[in-house]
LOVEXBA-656617 format. One line per 8 residues: number of its first residue (from 0); their letters; for each residue x, y, z of C-alpha. Coordinates in steps of 0.001 Angstrom, whole numbers, always signed. Layout:
# residues N
NUM = a = X Y Z; ... $
# end
This chain:
# residues 813
0 = mktglalv = +104748 +8375 +88626; +106014 +7875 +92157; +104420 +5726 +94846; +103498 +6704 +98390; +103146 +10371 +97432; +102211 +12706 +100230; +98608 +13643 +100978; +97071 +10759 +99027 $
8 = amvsglmt = +95686 +9083 +102184; +94675 +12322 +103672; +92781 +13481 +100651; +91228 +10041 +100209; +89942 +10120 +103822; +88891 +13778 +103505; +86919 +13302 +100342; +85245 +10203 +101871 $
16 = gcleessp = +84175 +12290 +104826; +83059 +15221 +102677; +81345 +13500 +99754; +80176 +10136 +101094; +79281 +10646 +104744; +77527 +14017 +104308; +75533 +15748 +101647; +77240 +16883 +98476 $
24 = dtnpegpm = +77448 +20498 +99693; +78138 +20268 +103380; +80680 +18650 +105720; +80232 +18912 +109477; +83939 +18272 +110211; +85498 +20368 +107492; +88565 +20095 +105301; +92091 +20086 +106513 $
32 = gpidaraq = +92118 +23903 +107195; +90680 +25697 +110254; +86956 +26392 +110396; +87458 +29679 +112237; +90160 +31621 +113937; +89418 +34969 +115517; +90497 +37187 +118387; +88199 +37787 +121376 $
40 = glsgassr = +88198 +41497 +122096; +90385 +42163 +119074; +89372 +43378 +115640; +91076 +43943 +112360; +91956 +42202 +109133; +92264 +38440 +109301; +91668 +35292 +107263; +87924 +35808 +107586 $
48 = grefwlaf = +85968 +38078 +105262; +83036 +38553 +102888; +84858 +38632 +99576; +87743 +36508 +98222; +89607 +36364 +94899; +91346 +32995 +94564; +93061 +30775 +92028; +94227 +27188 +91680 $
56 = pgnyqpta = +97842 +27202 +90395; +98598 +24187 +88212; +99023 +20753 +89621; +101182 +18043 +88060; +98218 +17000 +85878; +95407 +19342 +84725; +92664 +16857 +85741; +92750 +17602 +89486 $
64 = vltlfiag = +89484 +17924 +91423; +89222 +21511 +92645; +87106 +22048 +95743; +86429 +25140 +97862; +85505 +24586 +101508; +83505 +27409 +103106; +82868 +27841 +106831; +81434 +30502 +109193 $
72 = dtsatgqv = +80134 +30911 +112722; +76917 +32594 +111547; +74386 +31598 +108911; +75169 +33108 +105533; +74473 +32873 +101845; +76870 +33511 +99038; +78054 +32785 +95553; +81161 +31264 +93910 $
80 = rvpgqgft = +81857 +32739 +90481; +84503 +32176 +87822; +83528 +34945 +85412; +86024 +33952 +82739; +84696 +30387 +82689; +80960 +31170 +82989; +80698 +29240 +86257; +78319 +30334 +89082 $
88 = fdfsvtpg = +77248 +28425 +92186; +75064 +29691 +94996; +75780 +28363 +98431; +74630 +28677 +102056; +76587 +28276 +105307; +75295 +26584 +108455; +77230 +27437 +111665; +79444 +24571 +112724 $
96 = qvtsvvvp = +79427 +22911 +109341; +81573 +23236 +106239; +80109 +23752 +102729; +81963 +22338 +99774; +81777 +23681 +96245; +83448 +21811 +93403; +84623 +24045 +90518; +85403 +22750 +87052 $
104 = ssvaqvav = +88917 +21287 +86554; +89288 +23697 +83659; +89697 +26517 +86274; +93156 +25168 +87153; +95852 +27304 +85635; +98001 +25682 +82918; +99960 +28625 +81590; +103721 +28513 +82069 $
112 = dgvepkgi = +103967 +32282 +81477; +100552 +33766 +80704; +97253 +35340 +81667; +94130 +33205 +81948; +90524 +34198 +82869; +90531 +31823 +85856; +90170 +34038 +88876; +87597 +32714 +91412 $
120 = qvtasadi = +85408 +35159 +93277; +83663 +34119 +96494; +81149 +36501 +98116; +79037 +36044 +101267; +76497 +37911 +103365; +78549 +37349 +106561; +82175 +36670 +107442; +83429 +33279 +106280 $
128 = svyglnrl = +86650 +31300 +105955; +87516 +29704 +102616; +89950 +26874 +101857; +90992 +25515 +98517; +91809 +21834 +97864; +93634 +20791 +94684; +93243 +17020 +94656; +95045 +14698 +92273 $
136 = pettdafl = +95955 +11111 +93178; +99468 +11141 +94659; +99852 +14880 +94555; +97444 +17056 +96549; +97537 +20176 +98687; +95294 +22837 +100154; +95503 +26532 +100961; +93836 +29004 +103267 $
144 = glptvslg = +92120 +31815 +101323; +92743 +35378 +102350; +89910 +37891 +101947; +90128 +40874 +99581; +90302 +43348 +102483; +93446 +41636 +103796; +95269 +41797 +100421; +97989 +44203 +99507 $
152 = teyvvqaf = +100042 +45603 +96630; +103477 +44143 +97419; +104522 +40546 +97839; +107705 +38458 +97952; +107082 +35000 +96632; +107735 +31972 +98871; +107615 +28659 +96963; +110095 +25781 +96796 $
160 = pnvnving = +113080 +25236 +94420; +113354 +22735 +91598; +115509 +19769 +92522; +115616 +18227 +89044; +112932 +15625 +89781; +109840 +17531 +88668; +110773 +21148 +87849; +107687 +23316 +88503 $
168 = sqfsvvat = +108513 +26077 +90976; +105639 +28552 +90318; +103443 +31446 +91527; +100154 +33084 +90453; +98657 +36596 +90674; +94932 +37339 +90623; +93540 +40838 +89965; +90688 +42085 +92226 $
176 = edatavti = +90078 +45232 +90130; +90219 +46256 +86484; +93281 +47975 +85016; +95701 +46476 +87434; +99356 +46849 +86449; +101597 +44177 +88001; +105377 +44641 +87962; +107299 +41364 +88500 $
184 = tpagpvgs = +111001 +41207 +89291; +112192 +37584 +89113; +114740 +36574 +91779; +116301 +34196 +89229; +115984 +33488 +85527; +112524 +32093 +84634; +111871 +31237 +80993; +112479 +34359 +78938 $
192 = haagvpfq = +112688 +36610 +82031; +116110 +37499 +83307; +116945 +37629 +86952; +116435 +41137 +88530; +114915 +42605 +85347; +111299 +43823 +86021; +108565 +43086 +83538; +104946 +44151 +83574 $
200 = vslnkgea = +101665 +42229 +83262; +98301 +43988 +82774; +95283 +42349 +84473; +91626 +43070 +84675; +89371 +41922 +87452; +89265 +38119 +87657; +92235 +37482 +85387; +95065 +35322 +86745 $
208 = yqlrsthp = +98719 +35240 +85681; +100961 +32228 +86297; +104706 +32017 +85952; +106387 +28596 +86283; +110100 +27735 +86172; +110828 +24522 +84352; +114603 +25026 +84671; +116558 +22189 +86200 $
216 = alsdvsgt = +117917 +21929 +89768; +118134 +24986 +92040; +115814 +27132 +89875; +113358 +28842 +92272; +110695 +31549 +91879; +110981 +32216 +95574; +112137 +35736 +96279; +110378 +37128 +93184 $
224 = lvqatrpv = +109042 +40597 +93895; +105394 +41268 +92953; +104158 +44856 +92928; +100727 +46013 +91775; +98830 +49235 +91348; +95774 +47690 +93049; +95365 +44886 +95629; +96056 +41435 +94224 $
232 = avfgghqc = +96011 +37844 +95526; +99311 +35930 +95213; +99879 +32169 +95417; +103224 +30458 +95678; +104108 +26775 +95398; +105334 +23926 +93239; +103836 +21400 +90874; +105476 +18545 +92863 $
240 = aniptgni = +108306 +19351 +95316; +110798 +17033 +96966; +111720 +18364 +100443; +114409 +19192 +101361; +116318 +17804 +98341; +115914 +15548 +95326; +117508 +12691 +97290; +114513 +12593 +99602 $
248 = facdyvve = +111294 +11165 +98192; +108542 +11624 +97278; +107363 +14844 +95659; +104017 +16574 +96334; +102012 +19466 +94927; +102608 +22603 +97134; +100512 +25733 +97253; +99901 +28562 +99731 $
256 = qlpptstw = +98204 +31899 +99368; +100796 +34430 +100509; +100290 +37345 +102837; +101387 +40842 +101615; +104663 +42093 +102958; +102873 +44735 +105100; +101742 +41893 +107375; +105067 +40224 +107867 $
264 = grrfvtvp = +106660 +40151 +111359; +109945 +40185 +113165; +109493 +37623 +116008; +108551 +33975 +115734; +108574 +30915 +117973; +108470 +27320 +116771; +108186 +23798 +118129; +109433 +20722 +116256 $
272 = laarlngd = +106921 +18539 +114467; +105981 +15666 +116755; +107167 +12153 +115875; +109792 +13513 +113406; +113457 +13072 +113826; +116522 +15153 +112847; +114669 +18518 +112674; +112442 +20370 +110236 $
280 = tfrfaaak = +113244 +22469 +107141; +112630 +26222 +107408; +112752 +28986 +104873; +112998 +32760 +105541; +112182 +35365 +102893; +113302 +39004 +103193; +111424 +42081 +101932; +114049 +44688 +102778 $
288 = dgtqvsin = +117777 +45064 +102331; +119948 +44516 +105445; +117708 +41871 +106950; +119467 +39954 +109688; +117934 +36687 +110842; +118806 +34970 +114184; +117839 +31657 +115562; +118026 +31368 +119357 $
296 = gavvaqlq = +120065 +34555 +119408; +122683 +33421 +116869; +122794 +35151 +113531; +122239 +32660 +110712; +121625 +34902 +107653; +122187 +38351 +106250; +119579 +38852 +103506; +118868 +41470 +100892 $
304 = rgqvfqtn = +115469 +42207 +99514; +114032 +39121 +97746; +116581 +36696 +99182; +115494 +33411 +100747; +117527 +31449 +103306; +116870 +27733 +103961; +118000 +25738 +107031; +117225 +22818 +109261 $
312 = iqgaasit = +116206 +23544 +112906; +116232 +20899 +115557; +114307 +21608 +118792; +112203 +24533 +119832; +113447 +27852 +118499; +113066 +31593 +118745; +113456 +33285 +115341; +114021 +36976 +115237 $
320 = anqpilva = +114878 +39467 +112547; +115658 +43173 +112483; +113271 +43580 +109479; +109984 +41830 +108688; +110386 +38341 +107250; +108115 +35473 +105976; +108754 +32140 +107727; +107691 +28756 +106417 $
328 = qysngssf = +108097 +25384 +108244; +108314 +22202 +106212; +107942 +18549 +107029; +110624 +16627 +105308; +110049 +13536 +103118; +109660 +10181 +104728; +113125 +8946 +103767; +114679 +11917 +105621 $
336 = dgvpsdpf = +114269 +10081 +108995; +112438 +6895 +108166; +109332 +8017 +110068; +105965 +7443 +108360; +105183 +10842 +106962; +105670 +13075 +103904; +106364 +16734 +103076; +104069 +19603 +103778 $
344 = mmlvppye = +104644 +23344 +104029; +102907 +25717 +106457; +103499 +29425 +107144; +104486 +30283 +110715; +102709 +33452 +111815; +104677 +36014 +113791; +103422 +36188 +117348; +102311 +39752 +116672 $
352 = qfttqytv = +99638 +38141 +114499; +98425 +35559 +117025; +94882 +35550 +118209; +92985 +34299 +121243; +90595 +31672 +119814; +90870 +29038 +117162; +88575 +26382 +115786; +90564 +23822 +113789 $
360 = ttpssgft = +89858 +20475 +112335; +91746 +17349 +111255; +90801 +15371 +108106; +87860 +13132 +108877; +89965 +10003 +108264; +93143 +8700 +106755; +95611 +9969 +109326; +96696 +7789 +112278 $
368 = qnftnllv = +98556 +10576 +114051; +97272 +14091 +114546; +98909 +16862 +116527; +98677 +20490 +117498; +101674 +22620 +118338; +100820 +25419 +120763; +102949 +28556 +121182; +101788 +30313 +124405 $
376 = pndivaqv = +103024 +33219 +126513; +104720 +31920 +129679; +102358 +33633 +132070; +99218 +32002 +130648; +100340 +28394 +130092; +97874 +27285 +132857; +95001 +29128 +131202; +94778 +27538 +127728 $
384 = tmdgvlip = +91778 +25287 +127022; +91008 +22779 +124330; +87401 +21816 +123886; +86632 +23550 +127207; +89191 +21602 +129225; +92339 +23218 +130708; +95567 +21868 +129196; +97984 +20894 +132063 $
392 = asrfqaig = +100806 +23439 +132373; +103174 +20534 +132670; +102677 +19878 +128935; +104531 +23139 +128053; +108248 +23699 +127836; +109863 +27134 +127768; +111242 +28208 +124371; +114547 +29719 +125534 $
400 = tsgfsgaq = +114215 +33285 +126727; +111545 +34196 +124242; +108826 +34557 +126890; +106862 +31761 +125184; +106406 +28041 +125890; +105586 +25332 +123471; +103586 +22126 +123587; +103083 +19148 +121198 $
408 = lpialgah = +99722 +17617 +121862; +98225 +14552 +120168; +94588 +15212 +119194; +91662 +13064 +118094; +90150 +13253 +114650; +87574 +16024 +114156; +87150 +19641 +115065; +88665 +21248 +118192 $
416 = hlsaprpf = +88309 +24670 +119808; +91263 +26317 +121557; +91220 +29490 +123561; +93286 +31579 +125971; +92987 +34952 +127675; +95800 +36422 +125507; +96938 +35841 +121920; +98746 +32543 +121323 $
424 = gvllygfn = +99685 +30425 +118280; +98219 +27161 +116997; +99613 +24856 +114295; +97805 +21642 +113215; +99306 +18643 +111398; +99154 +14926 +110977; +101007 +11992 +109518; +100343 +8622 +107875 $
432 = sfdsygyp = +102482 +6293 +105741; +103921 +8545 +102957; +101284 +11137 +103809; +100981 +14291 +105882; +99278 +17647 +106200; +99882 +20828 +108183; +98675 +24398 +108454; +98584 +27323 +110872 $
440 = ggmvlapi = +95378 +27443 +112825; +94780 +31035 +111848; +96223 +34510 +112013; +95471 +38169 +112106; +96647 +40162 +109066; +97412 +43561 +110550; +99941 +45871 +108769; +102595 +45257 +111446 $
448 = aqvstltl = +105501 +45471 +108924; +104613 +49131 +108360; +104940 +50039 +112016; +107650 +52680 +112564; +106927 +54227 +115915; +105145 +53174 +119089; +104491 +55838 +121746; +102912 +55306 +125112 $
456 = tprqgtsv = +101259 +58093 +127104; +101090 +59561 +129705; +104755 +59174 +130491; +104114 +59339 +134276; +100919 +59214 +136251; +99436 +58551 +139633; +96318 +56721 +140669; +94658 +55485 +143911 $
464 = vgslycvt = +94760 +51775 +144640; +91416 +50221 +143659; +90751 +52648 +140791; +91223 +52272 +137066; +94310 +53658 +135333; +94573 +53940 +131533; +97488 +54385 +129099; +97241 +55048 +125373 $
472 = atvrddan = +99559 +53637 +122731; +99845 +55482 +119423; +101185 +53550 +116365; +102451 +55286 +113220; +104270 +54347 +109982; +107376 +55832 +108357; +105332 +58755 +107009; +104008 +59492 +110547 $
480 = qplggvrv = +100516 +58338 +109515; +98374 +56394 +111967; +98047 +52646 +111571; +94756 +51006 +112470; +94156 +47293 +113185; +97549 +46642 +114696; +97613 +44574 +117893; +99458 +46171 +120777 $
488 = dfaaagvn = +100463 +43961 +123698; +100487 +45614 +127127; +102043 +44388 +130375; +102269 +46046 +133795; +104955 +44913 +136177; +106048 +46133 +139649; +103897 +46055 +142709; +100998 +45028 +140443 $
496 = sasgsvnt = +100817 +42795 +137352; +98375 +43001 +134448; +98436 +42262 +130746; +96241 +42463 +127704; +96113 +43078 +123961; +94199 +45784 +122139; +94001 +46576 +118373; +94534 +50115 +117324 $
504 = apdgtaef = +91612 +52182 +116135; +91737 +53968 +112718; +93491 +56910 +114434; +96298 +54621 +115422; +95537 +54548 +119154; +94910 +51661 +121521; +93878 +52171 +125202; +94778 +49740 +127938 $
512 = cftgtapg = +93304 +50099 +131430; +93964 +48115 +134657; +93289 +48429 +138385; +96096 +48553 +140948; +95669 +46511 +144092; +98810 +47536 +145989; +100480 +50865 +146579; +103834 +51483 +144908 $
520 = adavtasi = +105180 +51825 +141349; +104491 +49966 +138156; +106187 +50032 +134751; +103648 +49658 +131954; +105138 +48369 +128619; +103522 +48430 +125180; +105006 +46224 +122522; +104545 +45328 +118857 $
528 = gsltdqvq = +107026 +42626 +118115; +110433 +43965 +119156; +109254 +47549 +119232; +108457 +48711 +122759; +107781 +51742 +124878; +107426 +52078 +128626; +105792 +54542 +131074; +105533 +54707 +134872 $
536 = vtwlppnt = +102487 +54831 +137201; +102575 +55346 +140945; +99750 +53846 +143029; +98764 +55764 +146170; +97137 +54064 +149174; +93361 +54243 +149320; +92290 +57626 +150571; +90612 +58016 +154001 $
544 = ppivdagp = +88133 +60970 +153986; +88705 +63867 +156402; +87029 +64026 +159820; +85023 +67266 +160186; +83196 +68920 +163050; +81226 +72135 +162409; +81127 +72817 +166204; +78154 +72935 +168646 $
552 = dqeglvsq = +74798 +74420 +167962; +74589 +78020 +169108; +72440 +81045 +169795; +73281 +84632 +168901; +71896 +88067 +168168; +71006 +89604 +164832; +73723 +91835 +163321; +76247 +90533 +165785 $
560 = qvtlhgsa = +79027 +88110 +164987; +78688 +84489 +166286; +81910 +82584 +166496; +81875 +79193 +164726; +84319 +76728 +166321; +84828 +74280 +163455; +87650 +71803 +163205; +88867 +69048 +160810 $
568 = sdpdgdpl = +91647 +66480 +160520; +92825 +63967 +157922; +93773 +60401 +158924; +96236 +60254 +155974; +97912 +63469 +156981; +96896 +65140 +153701; +96601 +68997 +153699; +92979 +70205 +153908 $
576 = tyswsyva = +91119 +73072 +152369; +87946 +74408 +154070; +84747 +76155 +153057; +81715 +77390 +155019; +78174 +77616 +153610; +74724 +78320 +155126; +71055 +77737 +154521; +68598 +80353 +155866 $
584 = ppgvhctf = +64932 +81265 +155394; +64020 +83486 +152432; +64981 +87081 +152940; +67680 +86353 +155514; +71200 +87219 +154433; +74375 +86130 +156297; +78134 +86576 +155878; +81139 +84665 +157126 $
592 = gspsapvs = +84140 +86378 +158575; +86638 +83756 +157234; +84755 +81476 +154842; +87870 +79305 +154146; +89059 +78883 +157785; +87727 +76189 +160204; +87196 +78845 +162896; +85090 +81684 +161553 $
600 = tlqcdaaa = +82200 +84074 +162444; +78602 +84341 +161180; +76567 +87530 +161032; +72970 +87685 +159799; +70571 +90537 +159245; +67386 +88976 +160677; +66216 +86630 +163334; +66145 +83039 +162001 $
608 = tvtvslta = +67428 +79516 +162518; +70402 +79139 +160163; +72098 +75821 +159231; +75840 +76247 +158705; +78063 +73652 +156974; +81820 +73151 +157207; +83356 +71178 +154244; +86943 +69862 +154254 $
616 = ndgttttt = +88686 +68509 +151124; +91885 +66469 +151206; +92515 +66717 +147457; +90548 +63579 +146732; +87410 +63442 +148842; +85287 +65881 +150811; +83502 +65619 +154107; +80830 +67949 +155470 $
624 = dtaqvvln = +79374 +68522 +158938; +76571 +70907 +160015; +75442 +72891 +163024; +72496 +75207 +163812; +72707 +78796 +164879; +69536 +80404 +166330; +69642 +84200 +165906; +67352 +86396 +168070 $
632 = waseltmc = +66619 +90074 +168297; +68404 +92053 +171054; +65314 +94118 +172029; +61560 +93875 +171998; +60097 +95978 +169168; +56621 +96304 +167773; +55545 +98542 +164908; +52167 +100256 +164891 $
640 = gmprytnq = +49672 +98950 +162414; +50277 +101165 +159386; +47801 +100905 +156536; +48756 +98422 +153825; +47262 +100825 +151232; +46708 +104563 +151587; +45801 +107539 +149459; +47372 +109917 +151950 $
648 = tsikacgw = +50770 +111588 +151163; +51671 +111564 +154868; +51115 +108687 +157339; +51742 +108208 +160958; +54518 +105701 +161696; +55075 +104531 +165202; +56242 +101670 +167483; +57124 +100487 +170971 $
656 = gtagrssa = +60669 +99347 +171831; +62099 +97874 +175022; +65772 +97200 +175480; +66286 +93525 +176136; +69936 +93356 +177247; +70840 +96885 +178467; +69544 +98635 +181556; +70474 +101873 +179860 $
664 = gitsafft = +67594 +101354 +177491; +67236 +102482 +173886; +69743 +105040 +172764; +68555 +105710 +169215; +65709 +104975 +166854; +65083 +105789 +163184; +62781 +104982 +160264; +63928 +104281 +156718 $
672 = idggapip = +61834 +104157 +153570; +63055 +101594 +150970; +66488 +101496 +152618; +67024 +105204 +152178; +68525 +107774 +154543; +67606 +107283 +158212; +64826 +109459 +159617; +65976 +109854 +163269 $
680 = itpdlggg = +63422 +109885 +166097; +63969 +110713 +169738; +62467 +107783 +171605; +60498 +108076 +174788; +63012 +106546 +177194; +60330 +105799 +179639; +57642 +104036 +177672; +59700 +103400 +174614 $
688 = yittqlql = +57104 +104949 +172370; +58297 +106120 +168905; +56294 +108086 +166423; +56678 +110373 +163400; +54966 +111406 +160221; +56337 +109924 +156941; +55942 +111573 +153545; +55273 +108976 +150839 $
696 = tegthvvr = +55436 +109132 +147076; +53081 +107082 +144992; +54092 +103462 +144864; +54865 +100532 +147169; +57367 +101176 +149996; +59148 +99166 +152679; +59118 +101158 +155970; +61601 +99860 +158554 $
704 = ltivdalg = +61863 +100916 +162270; +65269 +100330 +163753; +66289 +100748 +167427; +69739 +100515 +169028; +70286 +99811 +172688; +73084 +101095 +174907; +75219 +98050 +174085; +74983 +98728 +170349 $
712 = yvtwreqt = +72662 +95793 +169605; +70323 +96460 +166738; +66711 +95397 +166369; +64423 +96205 +163520; +60976 +95603 +162134; +59464 +96560 +158819; +56068 +96863 +157124; +55018 +97409 +153512 $
720 = vsadytpp = +52824 +100383 +152578; +51456 +101122 +149148; +50645 +104830 +148476; +48083 +105004 +145710; +46786 +108440 +144730; +45277 +107525 +141360; +41657 +106371 +141054; +41046 +103102 +139169 $
728 = slvilspt = +40800 +103258 +135406; +37178 +102269 +134613; +35657 +101810 +131109; +32325 +100183 +130156; +33041 +98295 +127008; +29501 +96935 +126417; +26742 +97745 +126071; +27430 +101134 +124572 $
736 = eeetqptp = +25433 +104322 +125321; +21707 +103952 +124208; +22309 +100425 +122962; +19130 +98354 +122897; +19094 +94960 +124587; +16482 +92262 +123866; +15792 +91419 +127531; +16181 +93130 +130951 $
744 = lvtmviqe = +19011 +90678 +131782; +22080 +92635 +130554; +25732 +91522 +130748; +28059 +94473 +131356; +31569 +94108 +129996; +33816 +96324 +132129; +37533 +97121 +131800; +39272 +98023 +135071 $
752 = qdaspttv = +42880 +98766 +135975; +44623 +99928 +139184; +47866 +99569 +141131; +45975 +98333 +144150; +43340 +95636 +144734; +39958 +96957 +143726; +36268 +96311 +144424; +33974 +96769 +141430 $
760 = vtqwtvte = +30177 +97153 +142029; +27652 +97149 +139203; +24119 +98523 +139715; +24536 +98024 +143536; +23885 +94341 +143105; +26978 +92686 +141649; +30273 +93000 +143566; +33716 +91593 +142472 $
768 = nvpagahv = +37057 +91976 +144183; +40057 +91890 +141806; +43820 +92084 +142508; +46083 +94873 +141293; +46507 +95035 +137576; +44286 +95177 +134514; +41076 +93141 +134192; +38008 +92656 +132015 $
776 = lrhtvdlv = +34916 +91845 +134046; +31503 +90562 +133060; +28630 +91441 +135402; +25050 +90370 +134602; +22320 +92602 +136094; +18502 +92539 +135895; +17142 +95960 +134825; +13617 +94655 +135550 $
784 = nrggslvh = +11771 +97266 +133431; +11616 +97653 +129708; +12503 +100976 +128161; +15507 +103143 +129118; +17553 +102551 +132316; +20804 +104005 +133720; +23433 +101407 +134719; +25895 +102450 +137422 $
792 = vratdaag = +29440 +100983 +137869; +31768 +101943 +140715; +35393 +100887 +141301; +37083 +101570 +144695; +40703 +100558 +145243; +42209 +99485 +148549; +43670 +102985 +149108; +40154 +104492 +148981 $
800 = ntserlvr = +40263 +106039 +145468; +36967 +105734 +143546; +35842 +105933 +139955; +32247 +105791 +138672; +30644 +105316 +135249; +27015 +105538 +133976; +25610 +104208 +130778; +22028 +104395 +129453 $
808 = vnvay = +20684 +101067 +128175; +17408 +100475 +126386; +15437 +97286 +126821; +13202 +96432 +123832; +9407 +96129 +124473 $
# end
């Protein structure tokens, strides 16, 4: 065995912190992985979930201690099960702490090419993060578990090649459902499997398949294509890898759970590992033919599906590809540069999968140097906090023209919380003598590799400064189907600046809104990786409402036009539209000559005080002003007191009229009944007396007297007359004729109906006035004497029509 193997000190310190300083099942600081990483204001698949299917690919020796570390930001209960091994363990999660669960060493996979019942299921009542630690003295590594909801059906393996020291390049597949058919296409020859020749493995839920290459130098399972009929978990790694070559010591167990190809990205930024010299090893895996990879703008590789390219990068770098790729950054062995360290491997998330908050932790002890690499958009470098304290912007250096800046920050042992207003990247790592660890602080697992089109609408728009303007991005795949859970980055630039990130809803849309503070034009850009779309918005100055004047208060005459001198202007010079309206007492009707012009006329059919309103609209806002118009009659006119109710077919109608504005007096007068044809009358020009007989039909009528003076001014008055020629309907319901009552006090039940108000009198002693209509009355009378009596009921309506009824009532002796 080798000496100074990587991770020995880290694991020793970690296990001391986990198992000696705290209870057997909890660790307040956590393992080497992040406790939590989530996006504020963003949603979608990530490394947090409520169900996981995991495995422990084989270490150099089968006696490794296998531990799961479980963390969450809310209280939760759950269970770890290995159905094929009969293992079950119930656990609970306390926010801010890490729960550890040790599973039997027999759960570790030992097959070189075979299926074993060693899948590990973790379930919880709330979202959790899960990390796996495979600990063996001198060869240890950990992985971040990915929840079932984030898994896929296609993977390209990323591991590390054999260098003829310990030959154990390997990967594992775990089924999450029964009857899962897995098709594996090796990138190179592995055991009995030829390169490029697919073979199939059938798995049921909880079964795990492992394939290991024991061939000598340069044999590598990396690039192997894994396709399944149902979602599976895939792990890639090595029993003990020397990085970057067999000439660099020492080897270490390597394992990572791999994300499905649907979550791979096209744009990455990296910062060198602090304290290391001569650069870091990187590997790029391709999932599609014709994949071109560039570093800082220079093409370094042309890859076909399943090919992997390895290189050394010195300094900060921008890595781009025309197709989605998987990027891994490696710490080289200690002898690579003579710096106390050792190899580790960590996936580099594409910045399309960055998030806004991370909680990460170092091992509790055993590492003298701990660092975090931050990858932050240039415009928020002054807004990133660690443990609530702003990180000085001077700590960041621009990464070429990528739009990102990077920082290498030393950190103290323990947990740390990092946040920013927009998504950024976090990597955590540390070194000791022949020891090291490293991992990404977290990531989103959206299906960004499936994105085909990004469309932003509306293409052009206008808004007023100070108001909210919204655009909508629509994301679709190659089949034109909507993609949910994909982060879209928005940026507005021009006279205003704004930025934000929104995940798409299940219908593939994401809405971004911002408020303009200056007039002019902005370009709003939506981007997902290198895919962008842009629209334009024009901001108009804040609108000033129109100035409106309805004119002075006025007086006028009924039925004559009163000129309304309204006016309006707009401080912004906007064209105006106008409208007049009025409020008058009930029964008064008015009309405008030009209801949509500022200067108009008003004519009303009765004397009243009318409020007129002029409203002006500039296309955005309205302003209204009011004035009062007092309308009077032109002449003095009084109608004679006609009866309100009558039973006569002819009544006398009369009145007195005096011209108020014309010395020539009244020129004409006429009556109308219910607005019918005029009944002209020759007025007495001296006294102004007007009279005639009107013939009425039965019913209620409005009689109007109208006079016109020599100037044509009209004055009218009207009265209501009800002609009722029908006597009331009168029926005695009880008692009936000759009915015997026990006492002289008798209650008469009377039914009465008439078109006019009626007075009903019973036995000359009980009187009741009732309105028009039908009624049932109850009158109690005292007949005084026993024996037979006649009871008299009379109904007289307001017009003078009368009905009478008699009924004989007996009073018992």
